[in-house]
Each structure stands twice: as structure tokens, then as C-alpha cells.
All heavy atoms as TSV, in Angstrom:
chain	resi	resn	atom	element	x	y	z
A	1	MET	N	N	-1.228	7.107	-69.084
A	1	MET	CA	C	-0.295	7.120	-67.982
A	1	MET	C	C	-0.973	6.494	-66.762
A	1	MET	O	O	-2.132	6.737	-66.483
A	1	MET	CB	C	0.114	8.553	-67.680
A	1	MET	CG	C	1.049	8.621	-66.496
A	1	MET	SD	S	1.219	10.243	-65.848
A	1	MET	CE	C	2.744	10.798	-66.436
A	2	ALA	N	N	-0.249	5.674	-66.043
A	2	ALA	CA	C	-0.798	4.993	-64.871
A	2	ALA	C	C	-0.429	5.772	-63.613
A	2	ALA	O	O	0.705	6.227	-63.457
A	2	ALA	CB	C	-0.254	3.587	-64.775
A	3	PHE	N	N	-1.381	5.937	-62.739
A	3	PHE	CA	C	-1.162	6.623	-61.471
A	3	PHE	C	C	-1.059	5.583	-60.367
A	3	PHE	O	O	-2.037	4.906	-60.056
A	3	PHE	CB	C	-2.313	7.602	-61.206
A	3	PHE	CG	C	-2.194	8.322	-59.902
A	3	PHE	CD1	C	-1.212	9.267	-59.707
A	3	PHE	CD2	C	-3.059	8.043	-58.864
A	3	PHE	CE1	C	-1.096	9.939	-58.504
A	3	PHE	CE2	C	-2.946	8.706	-57.654
A	3	PHE	CZ	C	-1.964	9.655	-57.473
A	4	LEU	N	N	0.107	5.421	-59.797
A	4	LEU	CA	C	0.378	4.448	-58.743
A	4	LEU	C	C	-0.027	3.030	-59.159
A	4	LEU	O	O	-0.539	2.247	-58.369
A	4	LEU	CB	C	-0.343	4.836	-57.446
A	4	LEU	CG	C	0.077	6.161	-56.812
A	4	LEU	CD1	C	-0.778	6.440	-55.596
A	4	LEU	CD2	C	1.549	6.172	-56.449
A	5	GLY	N	N	0.155	2.721	-60.430
A	5	GLY	CA	C	-0.145	1.389	-60.919
A	5	GLY	C	C	-1.614	1.159	-61.229
A	5	GLY	O	O	-1.996	0.057	-61.612
A	6	MET	N	N	-2.461	2.172	-61.060
A	6	MET	CA	C	-3.889	2.023	-61.350
A	6	MET	C	C	-4.135	2.346	-62.818
A	6	MET	O	O	-3.630	3.332	-63.329
A	6	MET	CB	C	-4.724	2.955	-60.464
A	6	MET	CG	C	-4.498	2.740	-58.984
A	6	MET	SD	S	-5.082	1.141	-58.442
A	6	MET	CE	C	-6.778	1.498	-58.202
A	7	ARG	N	N	-4.899	1.534	-63.478
A	7	ARG	CA	C	-5.216	1.763	-64.877
A	7	ARG	C	C	-6.558	2.477	-64.981
A	7	ARG	O	O	-7.335	2.518	-64.025
A	7	ARG	CB	C	-5.287	0.438	-65.621
A	7	ARG	CG	C	-3.974	-0.282	-65.643
A	7	ARG	CD	C	-4.115	-1.551	-66.410
A	7	ARG	NE	N	-2.823	-2.222	-66.465
A	7	ARG	CZ	C	-2.630	-3.359	-67.063
A	7	ARG	NH1	N	-3.628	-3.978	-67.651
A	7	ARG	NH2	N	-1.434	-3.897	-67.082
A	8	LYS	N	N	-6.830	2.962	-66.178
A	8	LYS	CA	C	-8.103	3.637	-66.403
A	8	LYS	C	C	-9.270	2.653	-66.277
A	8	LYS	O	O	-10.305	2.973	-65.729
A	8	LYS	CB	C	-8.095	4.282	-67.779
A	8	LYS	CG	C	-9.266	5.187	-68.037
A	8	LYS	CD	C	-9.107	5.941	-69.326
A	8	LYS	CE	C	-10.229	6.920	-69.529
A	8	LYS	NZ	N	-10.087	7.646	-70.792
A	9	TRP	N	N	-9.076	1.415	-66.789
A	9	TRP	CA	C	-10.086	0.382	-66.676
A	9	TRP	C	C	-9.527	-0.735	-65.809
A	9	TRP	O	O	-8.432	-1.238	-66.072
A	9	TRP	CB	C	-10.455	-0.164	-68.054
A	9	TRP	CG	C	-11.138	0.862	-68.888
A	9	TRP	CD1	C	-12.421	1.247	-68.807
A	9	TRP	CD2	C	-10.534	1.641	-69.923
A	9	TRP	NE1	N	-12.691	2.217	-69.718
A	9	TRP	CE2	C	-11.549	2.491	-70.422
A	9	TRP	CE3	C	-9.257	1.729	-70.468
A	9	TRP	CZ2	C	-11.315	3.406	-71.449
A	9	TRP	CZ3	C	-9.027	2.633	-71.484
A	9	TRP	CH2	C	-10.043	3.446	-71.962
A	10	PRO	N	N	-10.244	-1.161	-64.791
A	10	PRO	CA	C	-9.706	-2.202	-63.906
A	10	PRO	C	C	-9.629	-3.553	-64.612
A	10	PRO	O	O	-10.394	-3.850	-65.520
A	10	PRO	CB	C	-10.706	-2.245	-62.758
A	10	PRO	CG	C	-11.967	-1.695	-63.328
A	10	PRO	CD	C	-11.560	-0.704	-64.382
A	11	THR	N	N	-8.700	-4.352	-64.190
A	11	THR	CA	C	-8.537	-5.689	-64.726
A	11	THR	C	C	-9.652	-6.580	-64.178
A	11	THR	O	O	-9.905	-6.587	-62.973
A	11	THR	CB	C	-7.175	-6.263	-64.297
A	11	THR	OG1	O	-6.160	-5.359	-64.705
A	11	THR	CG2	C	-6.935	-7.626	-64.903
A	12	PRO	N	N	-10.341	-7.333	-65.031
A	12	PRO	CA	C	-11.420	-8.198	-64.532
A	12	PRO	C	C	-10.857	-9.322	-63.661
A	12	PRO	O	O	-9.830	-9.910	-63.981
A	12	PRO	CB	C	-12.061	-8.755	-65.799
A	12	PRO	CG	C	-11.028	-8.621	-66.847
A	12	PRO	CD	C	-10.178	-7.445	-66.478
A	13	VAL	N	N	-11.546	-9.589	-62.569
A	13	VAL	CA	C	-11.090	-10.629	-61.644
A	13	VAL	C	C	-12.108	-11.761	-61.582
A	13	VAL	O	O	-11.767	-12.923	-61.767
A	13	VAL	CB	C	-10.859	-10.047	-60.236
A	13	VAL	CG1	C	-10.482	-11.140	-59.261
A	13	VAL	CG2	C	-9.787	-8.974	-60.283
A	14	LEU	N	N	-13.343	-11.440	-61.320
A	14	LEU	CA	C	-14.352	-12.485	-61.135
A	14	LEU	C	C	-14.775	-13.147	-62.446
A	14	LEU	O	O	-15.062	-14.345	-62.454
A	14	LEU	CB	C	-15.581	-11.915	-60.436
A	14	LEU	CG	C	-15.377	-11.541	-58.980
A	14	LEU	CD1	C	-16.653	-10.952	-58.411
A	14	LEU	CD2	C	-14.945	-12.733	-58.168
A	15	LYS	N	N	-14.811	-12.405	-63.511
A	15	LYS	CA	C	-15.278	-12.972	-64.770
A	15	LYS	C	C	-14.421	-14.158	-65.228
A	15	LYS	O	O	-14.967	-15.204	-65.561
A	15	LYS	CB	C	-15.334	-11.890	-65.835
A	15	LYS	CG	C	-16.038	-12.334	-67.096
A	15	LYS	CD	C	-16.236	-11.186	-68.049
A	15	LYS	CE	C	-16.997	-11.618	-69.274
A	15	LYS	NZ	N	-17.207	-10.526	-70.208
A	16	PRO	N	N	-13.087	-14.072	-65.252
A	16	PRO	CA	C	-12.323	-15.247	-65.670
A	16	PRO	C	C	-12.156	-16.305	-64.575
A	16	PRO	O	O	-11.768	-17.433	-64.864
A	16	PRO	CB	C	-10.956	-14.671	-66.055
A	16	PRO	CG	C	-10.852	-13.412	-65.305
A	16	PRO	CD	C	-12.248	-12.893	-65.155
A	17	MET	N	N	-12.481	-15.969	-63.329
A	17	MET	CA	C	-12.270	-16.904	-62.225
A	17	MET	C	C	-13.516	-17.712	-61.862
A	17	MET	O	O	-13.447	-18.588	-61.013
A	17	MET	CB	C	-11.802	-16.135	-60.984
A	17	MET	CG	C	-10.420	-15.529	-61.117
A	17	MET	SD	S	-9.145	-16.757	-61.293
A	17	MET	CE	C	-9.156	-17.450	-59.675
A	18	TRP	N	N	-14.666	-17.449	-62.485
A	18	TRP	CA	C	-15.904	-18.102	-62.070
A	18	TRP	C	C	-15.836	-19.627	-62.153
A	18	TRP	O	O	-16.382	-20.296	-61.266
A	18	TRP	CB	C	-17.127	-17.542	-62.795
A	18	TRP	CG	C	-17.292	-18.002	-64.211
A	18	TRP	CD1	C	-16.889	-17.365	-65.326
A	18	TRP	CD2	C	-17.907	-19.215	-64.647
A	18	TRP	NE1	N	-17.196	-18.091	-66.435
A	18	TRP	CE2	C	-17.828	-19.234	-66.053
A	18	TRP	CE3	C	-18.515	-20.282	-63.989
A	18	TRP	CZ2	C	-18.336	-20.281	-66.810
A	18	TRP	CZ3	C	-19.017	-21.332	-64.749
A	18	TRP	CH2	C	-18.935	-21.318	-66.140
A	19	PRO	N	N	-15.185	-20.244	-63.144
A	19	PRO	CA	C	-15.146	-21.718	-63.133
A	19	PRO	C	C	-14.389	-22.274	-61.925
A	19	PRO	O	O	-14.770	-23.290	-61.353
A	19	PRO	CB	C	-14.428	-22.081	-64.426
A	19	PRO	CG	C	-14.461	-20.879	-65.285
A	19	PRO	CD	C	-14.560	-19.718	-64.368
A	20	PHE	N	N	-13.317	-21.601	-61.532
A	20	PHE	CA	C	-12.518	-22.067	-60.405
A	20	PHE	C	C	-13.255	-21.869	-59.084
A	20	PHE	O	O	-13.193	-22.722	-58.193
A	20	PHE	CB	C	-11.169	-21.338	-60.380
A	20	PHE	CG	C	-10.370	-21.550	-61.621
A	20	PHE	CD1	C	-10.334	-20.589	-62.607
A	20	PHE	CD2	C	-9.674	-22.737	-61.818
A	20	PHE	CE1	C	-9.608	-20.782	-63.760
A	20	PHE	CE2	C	-8.945	-22.949	-62.973
A	20	PHE	CZ	C	-8.914	-21.970	-63.958
A	21	LEU	N	N	-13.952	-20.751	-58.952
A	21	LEU	CA	C	-14.725	-20.504	-57.734
A	21	LEU	C	C	-15.879	-21.499	-57.618
A	21	LEU	O	O	-16.149	-22.026	-56.530
A	21	LEU	CB	C	-15.242	-19.068	-57.717
A	21	LEU	CG	C	-14.169	-17.985	-57.638
A	21	LEU	CD1	C	-14.792	-16.607	-57.812
A	21	LEU	CD2	C	-13.410	-18.072	-56.341
A	22	THR	N	N	-16.547	-21.763	-58.726
A	22	THR	CA	C	-17.653	-22.722	-58.724
A	22	THR	C	C	-17.146	-24.128	-58.381
A	22	THR	O	O	-17.757	-24.827	-57.565
A	22	THR	CB	C	-18.342	-22.734	-60.097
A	22	THR	OG1	O	-18.771	-21.409	-60.405
A	22	THR	CG2	C	-19.524	-23.667	-60.106
A	23	ALA	N	N	-16.037	-24.523	-58.987
A	23	ALA	CA	C	-15.478	-25.848	-58.706
A	23	ALA	C	C	-15.015	-25.960	-57.260
A	23	ALA	O	O	-15.181	-27.006	-56.629
A	23	ALA	CB	C	-14.316	-26.127	-59.650
A	24	SER	N	N	-14.471	-24.876	-56.716
A	24	SER	CA	C	-14.035	-24.888	-55.316
A	24	SER	C	C	-15.216	-25.062	-54.374
A	24	SER	O	O	-15.147	-25.849	-53.422
A	24	SER	CB	C	-13.307	-23.593	-54.981
A	24	SER	OG	O	-12.165	-23.446	-55.775
A	25	LEU	N	N	-16.296	-24.341	-54.615
A	25	LEU	CA	C	-17.483	-24.471	-53.766
A	25	LEU	C	C	-18.091	-25.867	-53.875
A	25	LEU	O	O	-18.481	-26.461	-52.862
A	25	LEU	CB	C	-18.517	-23.409	-54.144
A	25	LEU	CG	C	-18.147	-21.981	-53.791
A	25	LEU	CD1	C	-19.170	-21.009	-54.371
A	25	LEU	CD2	C	-18.039	-21.812	-52.290
A	26	LEU	N	N	-18.162	-26.389	-55.073
A	26	LEU	CA	C	-18.714	-27.726	-55.271
A	26	LEU	C	C	-17.844	-28.779	-54.585
A	26	LEU	O	O	-18.359	-29.683	-53.914
A	26	LEU	CB	C	-18.827	-28.027	-56.765
A	26	LEU	CG	C	-19.454	-29.358	-57.141
A	26	LEU	CD1	C	-20.905	-29.401	-56.707
A	26	LEU	CD2	C	-19.336	-29.579	-58.630
A	27	THR	N	N	-16.538	-28.653	-54.703
A	27	THR	CA	C	-15.625	-29.592	-54.066
A	27	THR	C	C	-15.745	-29.525	-52.553
A	27	THR	O	O	-15.797	-30.552	-51.867
A	27	THR	CB	C	-14.178	-29.308	-54.494
A	27	THR	OG1	O	-14.098	-29.404	-55.916
A	27	THR	CG2	C	-13.208	-30.273	-53.852
A	28	PHE	N	N	-15.794	-28.311	-52.002
A	28	PHE	CA	C	-15.925	-28.132	-50.556
A	28	PHE	C	C	-17.215	-28.780	-50.044
A	28	PHE	O	O	-17.221	-29.490	-49.038
A	28	PHE	CB	C	-15.914	-26.641	-50.223
A	28	PHE	CG	C	-15.951	-26.338	-48.768
A	28	PHE	CD1	C	-14.827	-26.490	-47.980
A	28	PHE	CD2	C	-17.113	-25.903	-48.168
A	28	PHE	CE1	C	-14.858	-26.220	-46.622
A	28	PHE	CE2	C	-17.163	-25.629	-46.823
A	28	PHE	CZ	C	-16.034	-25.781	-46.049
A	29	TYR	N	N	-18.314	-28.575	-50.761
A	29	TYR	CA	C	-19.597	-29.139	-50.367
A	29	TYR	C	C	-19.576	-30.669	-50.422
A	29	TYR	O	O	-20.005	-31.345	-49.483
A	29	TYR	CB	C	-20.696	-28.583	-51.278
A	29	TYR	CG	C	-22.058	-29.167	-51.010
A	29	TYR	CD1	C	-22.802	-28.774	-49.906
A	29	TYR	CD2	C	-22.599	-30.129	-51.855
A	29	TYR	CE1	C	-24.050	-29.314	-49.663
A	29	TYR	CE2	C	-23.841	-30.672	-51.620
A	29	TYR	CZ	C	-24.564	-30.257	-50.521
A	29	TYR	OH	O	-25.789	-30.799	-50.273
A	30	LEU	N	N	-19.057	-31.230	-51.521
A	30	LEU	CA	C	-19.068	-32.676	-51.677
A	30	LEU	C	C	-18.120	-33.374	-50.706
A	30	LEU	O	O	-18.443	-34.449	-50.197
A	30	LEU	CB	C	-18.721	-33.050	-53.120
A	30	LEU	CG	C	-19.789	-32.675	-54.149
A	30	LEU	CD1	C	-19.312	-32.990	-55.561
A	30	LEU	CD2	C	-21.103	-33.358	-53.863
A	31	VAL	N	N	-16.979	-32.773	-50.428
A	31	VAL	CA	C	-16.060	-33.373	-49.449
A	31	VAL	C	C	-16.693	-33.345	-48.068
A	31	VAL	O	O	-16.568	-34.313	-47.303
A	31	VAL	CB	C	-14.691	-32.656	-49.468
A	31	VAL	CG1	C	-13.850	-33.023	-48.275
A	31	VAL	CG2	C	-13.959	-32.973	-50.752
A	32	GLY	N	N	-17.399	-32.291	-47.733
A	32	GLY	CA	C	-18.102	-32.226	-46.446
A	32	GLY	C	C	-19.173	-33.295	-46.334
A	32	GLY	O	O	-19.337	-33.930	-45.278
A	33	LYS	N	N	-19.925	-33.521	-47.418
A	33	LYS	CA	C	-20.949	-34.566	-47.410
A	33	LYS	C	C	-20.319	-35.954	-47.278
A	33	LYS	O	O	-20.839	-36.804	-46.560
A	33	LYS	CB	C	-21.783	-34.507	-48.703
A	33	LYS	CG	C	-22.650	-33.284	-48.801
A	33	LYS	CD	C	-23.705	-33.291	-47.752
A	33	LYS	CE	C	-25.025	-33.608	-48.353
A	33	LYS	NZ	N	-26.113	-33.562	-47.392
A	34	MET	N	N	-19.193	-36.177	-47.961
A	34	MET	CA	C	-18.520	-37.468	-47.870
A	34	MET	C	C	-17.974	-37.694	-46.464
A	34	MET	O	O	-18.027	-38.815	-45.949
A	34	MET	CB	C	-17.381	-37.555	-48.887
A	34	MET	CG	C	-17.861	-37.707	-50.299
A	34	MET	SD	S	-16.625	-37.746	-51.623
A	34	MET	CE	C	-15.084	-37.880	-50.827
A	35	GLN	N	N	-17.466	-36.643	-45.830
A	35	GLN	CA	C	-16.956	-36.776	-44.470
A	35	GLN	C	C	-18.091	-37.130	-43.511
A	35	GLN	O	O	-17.949	-38.012	-42.661
A	35	GLN	CB	C	-16.293	-35.489	-44.012
A	35	GLN	CG	C	-15.807	-35.566	-42.586
A	35	GLN	CD	C	-15.323	-34.225	-42.056
A	35	GLN	OE1	O	-15.422	-33.212	-42.735
A	35	GLN	NE2	N	-14.809	-34.235	-40.851
A	36	ALA	N	N	-19.225	-36.452	-43.653
A	36	ALA	CA	C	-20.359	-36.732	-42.777
A	36	ALA	C	C	-20.860	-38.160	-42.977
A	36	ALA	O	O	-21.195	-38.847	-42.004
A	36	ALA	CB	C	-21.480	-35.737	-43.048
A	37	ALA	N	N	-20.887	-38.609	-44.220
A	37	ALA	CA	C	-21.326	-39.985	-44.489
A	37	ALA	C	C	-20.337	-40.993	-43.920
A	37	ALA	O	O	-20.738	-42.028	-43.374
A	37	ALA	CB	C	-21.492	-40.189	-45.990
A	38	GLY	N	N	-19.056	-40.702	-44.014
A	38	GLY	CA	C	-18.046	-41.622	-43.483
A	38	GLY	C	C	-18.069	-41.705	-41.972
A	38	GLY	O	O	-17.906	-42.779	-41.391
A	39	VAL	N	N	-18.275	-40.574	-41.317
A	39	VAL	CA	C	-18.307	-40.552	-39.849
A	39	VAL	C	C	-19.525	-41.304	-39.321
A	39	VAL	O	O	-19.468	-41.952	-38.281
A	39	VAL	CB	C	-18.315	-39.080	-39.357
A	39	VAL	CG1	C	-18.693	-38.985	-37.908
A	39	VAL	CG2	C	-16.958	-38.455	-39.578
A	40	ARG	N	N	-20.621	-41.241	-40.045
A	40	ARG	CA	C	-21.859	-41.882	-39.603
A	40	ARG	C	C	-21.997	-43.325	-40.086
A	40	ARG	O	O	-22.993	-43.972	-39.777
A	40	ARG	CB	C	-23.054	-41.073	-40.073
A	40	ARG	CG	C	-23.091	-39.700	-39.448
A	40	ARG	CD	C	-24.352	-38.968	-39.802
A	40	ARG	NE	N	-24.367	-37.612	-39.327
A	40	ARG	CZ	C	-24.425	-37.238	-38.059
A	40	ARG	NH1	N	-24.441	-38.145	-37.128
A	40	ARG	NH2	N	-24.447	-35.969	-37.718
A	41	SER	N	N	-21.041	-43.831	-40.831
A	41	SER	CA	C	-21.131	-45.205	-41.321
A	41	SER	C	C	-21.100	-46.166	-40.130
A	41	SER	O	O	-20.491	-45.883	-39.105
A	41	SER	CB	C	-19.992	-45.511	-42.286
A	41	SER	OG	O	-18.772	-45.567	-41.594
A	42	PRO	N	N	-21.747	-47.316	-40.246
A	42	PRO	CA	C	-21.805	-48.255	-39.117
A	42	PRO	C	C	-20.425	-48.715	-38.636
A	42	PRO	O	O	-20.246	-48.992	-37.454
A	42	PRO	CB	C	-22.588	-49.438	-39.673
A	42	PRO	CG	C	-23.314	-48.930	-40.849
A	42	PRO	CD	C	-22.527	-47.779	-41.391
A	43	GLU	N	N	-19.473	-48.745	-39.536
A	43	GLU	CA	C	-18.139	-49.208	-39.163
A	43	GLU	C	C	-17.457	-48.252	-38.179
A	43	GLU	O	O	-16.750	-48.678	-37.277
A	43	GLU	CB	C	-17.279	-49.346	-40.422
A	43	GLU	CG	C	-15.906	-49.936	-40.165
A	43	GLU	CD	C	-15.129	-50.117	-41.455
A	43	GLU	OE1	O	-15.724	-50.003	-42.544
A	43	GLU	OE2	O	-13.924	-50.374	-41.359
A	44	TYR	N	N	-17.684	-46.955	-38.346
A	44	TYR	CA	C	-16.996	-45.963	-37.519
A	44	TYR	C	C	-17.903	-45.255	-36.511
A	44	TYR	O	O	-17.425	-44.483	-35.697
A	44	TYR	CB	C	-16.338	-44.915	-38.406
A	44	TYR	CG	C	-15.249	-45.489	-39.275
A	44	TYR	CD1	C	-15.453	-45.663	-40.633
A	44	TYR	CD2	C	-14.045	-45.879	-38.730
A	44	TYR	CE1	C	-14.463	-46.201	-41.435
A	44	TYR	CE2	C	-13.050	-46.422	-39.519
A	44	TYR	CZ	C	-13.263	-46.578	-40.867
A	44	TYR	OH	O	-12.287	-47.124	-41.649
A	45	ALA	N	N	-19.199	-45.489	-36.558
A	45	ALA	CA	C	-20.124	-44.780	-35.671
A	45	ALA	C	C	-19.878	-45.113	-34.204
A	45	ALA	O	O	-20.033	-44.249	-33.330
A	45	ALA	CB	C	-21.569	-45.107	-36.053
A	46	ASN	N	N	-19.494	-46.330	-33.894
A	46	ASN	CA	C	-19.274	-46.738	-32.500
A	46	ASN	C	C	-17.800	-46.740	-32.101
A	46	ASN	O	O	-17.465	-47.177	-31.005
A	46	ASN	CB	C	-19.864	-48.131	-32.273
A	46	ASN	CG	C	-21.357	-48.126	-32.506
A	46	ASN	OD1	O	-22.032	-47.155	-32.191
A	46	ASN	ND2	N	-21.877	-49.203	-33.070
A	47	ASN	N	N	-16.945	-46.267	-32.958
A	47	ASN	CA	C	-15.513	-46.220	-32.675
A	47	ASN	C	C	-15.241	-45.153	-31.611
A	47	ASN	O	O	-15.703	-44.022	-31.740
A	47	ASN	CB	C	-14.752	-45.892	-33.966
A	47	ASN	CG	C	-13.259	-46.048	-33.818
A	47	ASN	OD1	O	-12.735	-46.077	-32.720
A	47	ASN	ND2	N	-12.585	-46.150	-34.951
A	48	PRO	N	N	-14.518	-45.468	-30.552
A	48	PRO	CA	C	-14.263	-44.469	-29.506
A	48	PRO	C	C	-13.397	-43.303	-29.991
A	48	PRO	O	O	-13.408	-42.243	-29.377
A	48	PRO	CB	C	-13.548	-45.248	-28.410
A	48	PRO	CG	C	-13.137	-46.535	-29.011
A	48	PRO	CD	C	-13.983	-46.771	-30.210
A	49	LYS	N	N	-12.676	-43.471	-31.086
A	49	LYS	CA	C	-11.868	-42.375	-31.626
A	49	LYS	C	C	-12.703	-41.375	-32.417
A	49	LYS	O	O	-12.234	-40.293	-32.740
A	49	LYS	CB	C	-10.778	-42.923	-32.541
A	49	LYS	CG	C	-9.717	-43.710	-31.827
A	49	LYS	CD	C	-8.667	-44.157	-32.814
A	49	LYS	CE	C	-7.597	-44.978	-32.138
A	49	LYS	NZ	N	-6.584	-45.436	-33.105
A	50	ASN	N	N	-13.933	-41.724	-32.742
A	50	ASN	CA	C	-14.801	-40.857	-33.521
A	50	ASN	C	C	-15.253	-39.679	-32.659
A	50	ASN	O	O	-15.908	-39.866	-31.637
A	50	ASN	CB	C	-16.019	-41.654	-34.013
A	50	ASN	CG	C	-16.884	-40.866	-34.958
A	50	ASN	OD1	O	-16.725	-39.672	-35.126
A	50	ASN	ND2	N	-17.820	-41.562	-35.571
A	51	PRO	N	N	-14.937	-38.441	-33.042
A	51	PRO	CA	C	-15.339	-37.291	-32.231
A	51	PRO	C	C	-16.855	-37.059	-32.216
A	51	PRO	O	O	-17.351	-36.355	-31.353
A	51	PRO	CB	C	-14.613	-36.114	-32.876
A	51	PRO	CG	C	-14.275	-36.550	-34.245
A	51	PRO	CD	C	-14.156	-38.039	-34.207
A	52	TYR	N	N	-17.581	-37.650	-33.141
A	52	TYR	CA	C	-19.037	-37.476	-33.214
A	52	TYR	C	C	-19.795	-38.682	-32.667
A	52	TYR	O	O	-21.009	-38.770	-32.825
A	52	TYR	CB	C	-19.458	-37.229	-34.662
A	52	TYR	CG	C	-18.817	-36.008	-35.267
A	52	TYR	CD1	C	-17.773	-36.130	-36.176
A	52	TYR	CD2	C	-19.233	-34.733	-34.927
A	52	TYR	CE1	C	-17.173	-35.019	-36.725
A	52	TYR	CE2	C	-18.643	-33.612	-35.470
A	52	TYR	CZ	C	-17.615	-33.762	-36.368
A	52	TYR	OH	O	-17.019	-32.651	-36.912
A	53	ALA	N	N	-19.106	-39.606	-32.033
A	53	ALA	CA	C	-19.749	-40.839	-31.570
A	53	ALA	C	C	-20.877	-40.550	-30.583
A	53	ALA	O	O	-21.944	-41.155	-30.658
A	53	ALA	CB	C	-18.712	-41.763	-30.938
A	54	GLU	N	N	-20.662	-39.627	-29.665
A	54	GLU	CA	C	-21.703	-39.303	-28.672
A	54	GLU	C	C	-22.921	-38.687	-29.352
A	54	GLU	O	O	-24.062	-39.034	-29.038
A	54	GLU	CB	C	-21.131	-38.328	-27.644
A	54	GLU	CG	C	-22.094	-37.992	-26.525
A	54	GLU	CD	C	-21.462	-37.041	-25.528
A	54	GLU	OE1	O	-20.265	-37.199	-25.222
A	54	GLU	OE2	O	-22.179	-36.140	-25.069
A	55	GLN	N	N	-22.697	-37.798	-30.280
A	55	GLN	CA	C	-23.803	-37.159	-30.997
A	55	GLN	C	C	-24.574	-38.184	-31.824
A	55	GLN	O	O	-25.813	-38.168	-31.853
A	55	GLN	CB	C	-23.249	-36.063	-31.901
A	55	GLN	CG	C	-24.298	-35.343	-32.710
A	55	GLN	CD	C	-23.683	-34.313	-33.648
A	55	GLN	OE1	O	-22.479	-34.110	-33.647
A	55	GLN	NE2	N	-24.515	-33.692	-34.431
A	56	ILE	N	N	-23.873	-39.101	-32.468
A	56	ILE	CA	C	-24.525	-40.132	-33.278
A	56	ILE	C	C	-25.338	-41.063	-32.384
A	56	ILE	O	O	-26.459	-41.452	-32.729
A	56	ILE	CB	C	-23.477	-40.910	-34.094
A	56	ILE	CG1	C	-22.825	-39.986	-35.118
A	56	ILE	CG2	C	-24.086	-42.108	-34.782
A	56	ILE	CD1	C	-21.600	-40.567	-35.791
A	57	ALA	N	N	-24.805	-41.407	-31.217
A	57	ALA	CA	C	-25.524	-42.285	-30.289
A	57	ALA	C	C	-26.818	-41.604	-29.824
A	57	ALA	O	O	-27.853	-42.255	-29.695
A	57	ALA	CB	C	-24.629	-42.626	-29.103
A	58	ARG	N	N	-26.748	-40.297	-29.534
A	58	ARG	CA	C	-27.965	-39.571	-29.118
A	58	ARG	C	C	-29.003	-39.550	-30.237
A	58	ARG	O	O	-30.199	-39.711	-29.983
A	58	ARG	CB	C	-27.620	-38.137	-28.721
A	58	ARG	CG	C	-27.207	-38.016	-27.274
A	58	ARG	CD	C	-27.114	-36.571	-26.821
A	58	ARG	NE	N	-25.747	-36.120	-27.110
A	58	ARG	CZ	C	-25.433	-35.032	-27.831
A	58	ARG	NH1	N	-26.365	-34.271	-28.317
A	58	ARG	NH2	N	-24.180	-34.706	-28.041
A	59	GLU	N	N	-28.566	-39.354	-31.462
A	59	GLU	CA	C	-29.494	-39.320	-32.598
A	59	GLU	C	C	-30.129	-40.696	-32.829
A	59	GLU	O	O	-31.307	-40.792	-33.134
A	59	GLU	CB	C	-28.786	-38.865	-33.859
A	59	GLU	CG	C	-28.425	-37.393	-33.850
A	59	GLU	CD	C	-27.627	-36.997	-35.071
A	59	GLU	OE1	O	-27.347	-37.867	-35.929
A	59	GLU	OE2	O	-27.261	-35.816	-35.160
A	60	GLN	N	N	-29.352	-41.754	-32.669
A	60	GLN	CA	C	-29.870	-43.100	-32.875
A	60	GLN	C	C	-30.797	-43.512	-31.731
A	60	GLN	O	O	-31.697	-44.311	-31.929
A	60	GLN	CB	C	-28.728	-44.104	-33.007
A	60	GLN	CG	C	-27.971	-43.949	-34.304
A	60	GLN	CD	C	-26.792	-44.884	-34.403
A	60	GLN	OE1	O	-26.427	-45.556	-33.438
A	60	GLN	NE2	N	-26.169	-44.925	-35.562
A	61	ALA	N	N	-30.621	-42.964	-30.553
A	61	ALA	CA	C	-31.484	-43.282	-29.415
A	61	ALA	C	C	-32.872	-42.680	-29.604
A	61	ALA	O	O	-33.873	-43.241	-29.128
A	61	ALA	CB	C	-30.868	-42.783	-28.124
A	62	HIS	N	N	-32.960	-41.570	-30.292
A	62	HIS	CA	C	-34.252	-40.897	-30.519
A	62	HIS	C	C	-35.066	-41.599	-31.589
A	62	HIS	O	O	-36.269	-41.446	-31.662
A	62	HIS	CB	C	-34.041	-39.447	-30.918
A	62	HIS	CG	C	-33.558	-38.588	-29.791
A	62	HIS	ND1	N	-34.381	-38.170	-28.775
A	62	HIS	CD2	C	-32.322	-38.107	-29.480
A	62	HIS	CE1	C	-33.676	-37.453	-27.921
A	62	HIS	NE2	N	-32.425	-37.398	-28.327
A	63	HIS	N	N	-34.444	-42.384	-32.428
A	63	HIS	CA	C	-35.162	-43.013	-33.542
A	63	HIS	C	C	-35.735	-44.305	-33.115
A	63	HIS	O	O	-35.695	-45.147	-32.567
A	63	HIS	CB	C	-34.228	-43.224	-34.719
A	63	HIS	CG	C	-33.878	-41.927	-35.363
A	63	HIS	ND1	N	-34.140	-41.673	-36.663
A	63	HIS	CD2	C	-33.305	-40.794	-34.893
A	63	HIS	CE1	C	-33.727	-40.462	-36.983
A	63	HIS	NE2	N	-33.219	-39.907	-35.905
């Protein structure tokens, strides 16, 4: 008999979801790296619309 919908043994959540969680983390990391590489590319580094242009200019001035 179930008490308020609770079972005697809980339904596993993380065990069947690990491939999706791993793929999500990997995708999030790789998209972030691609965005950083795209923003710092020479074509867009000096673009006035680039929100990181000032930061990139400061980093390039130190080198």
C-alpha cells in the first residue's frame, strides 16, 4: 500500500539519467569554450559591438 504516493523503495533518478547529465555538462563546457574563442577571434576582437572588446584590448596591451 502506498502512503501519499510514496513507495517502499524510491524510484531511481540519477542512475538512469547519468548519460544525459554528463552530455549536458560537456555541451555546456564546449559551447562556452567556443563562445570565448569566437569573441577573441581577430575578426570580432576590435568590433565595437563586442561586449568584451575593452577587456581583450587590455589583455593584448599587456602582452
